[in-house]
C-alpha positions, 0 to 999 in steps of 0.5 A: 805430582800425581794424586795418591791412589786409593785402597780400592784403586790399588786392589783392582790394579794389583788383581789385574797385574796378578792375572798377567803374572799368573801367565808369566808364572806359567811360561816360566815354569815351563821354561825351567822344566824344559831342560829336563822334559824337552819340549812337549806337544802342548802346554797342557802336557806340563801338567805331568811334569815338575811344572804341575804345582805352578801350572795349577796354582797360576790357574787357580789365581786367575779364577780368583782374580777374575771373580773379584774383577767381574765388574757390572752387567754383561762383563760380570756374567762373562767374567764370572763364567770364565772364573767358574770354568778356569779351575777345571783347566787346572785340575783336569789334565789334557790327555796324553798318548803312550810315551808322549811324556816321560814318567807319565805311564799312559797306557790306554787300552780300549780308551783310544790313542790317548788318555789321562794316565791311571796314576793321575785319576785319584788326583783328578777325582779329589780336585773335581770333588773339591771344586763341586764342594767349594762351588756349592758353598760359594753359591750358597754364600751368594744366595744368602748375601742376596737374600739379606741385601748385602749384594745386588740381587739381580747381579747375584741372580745372573752369577748364580744362574751360570754357576749352578748349571756348570756345577751340575753338568760337571757333577753329572758327567763326572759321576756318570760318564767319567771316561768321557769327562776325563777325555774331553773336560780340559779341552772343552773348558779351555776352549770356553774359557778362551772364547769367554775372554774374547767376548769380554775384549769385544765388550771392552772395545764397544762399551760406550762408558769405558774410560780412557779408551782411545781408538787404537785401544778399542782396535787392539781389543777387537784384534785380540778377540778375533785372534783368540777365536781364530786360534780356538776354532782352528786348533782341531785342524792345525793342532795335530800338525807338527814340525819335529818336536814343535806341535801346532797346539803348543803354538796355539796355546802359547799364542792364546795365553800371550793374547790373554796377558796382553788384554789384561796389560791393556786393561791395566793401562786403561783403568790404572786410575779408574775405580777411584772412589774420589773420582766416582764421587766427583762425577756424581757416581 
């Protein structure tokens, strides 16, 4: 009989599974929306469809889960950074060209061939303001917990040093160059997010202390990292290309999300019985 799991062990299992589940939610929301809106140029375009609520909610859930799973050392810093950036992918939509999404009035006079439709600007402003206020509150809480010794001060300092510059940059660009922010924030945040996950996958492959990581699993992590980097780096080249209604950027985003989910499935398998206090105690940890 297998030994019973601990509460901590189950918590980490469910968080990893929740990340995979969030990707399933995104894909399912798109699939259920396809009959009414058709195939759009990118996954991000479905922000402007009835899939909006599920799209945003899934990304916020990923952010919270990544914070909870942040781990130790470099992995903690990278996952905290990814968790800080993920909400921006959700609350700041991609730009759309006129007529590309039914019902989204993307009139872009003087703003270039694509823009965030004016009708969505208020929602973006509310989302960004909420992001900044909540982010600042989390930083204040982290500082307070570190000062009273409730969290590791060195680890907290690393996380705070990541969150503060991100919040400052977002606040300044949004406040003083709103047009540029709306034009580039989504693409920049999504690209940085996936590249951070790629680095985390490399760390998972090379970490000497990784429990239960056979050679094939380490090779899989490296392959996922390389594939994500190739997809993100190549997006400006193949993204605009399309065959009929199928755009390169849509294929790239589907593959990137699938790789992201695959990484967390493998992490779940590798660490299924890790994070067990009884095991750590037996090892003297």
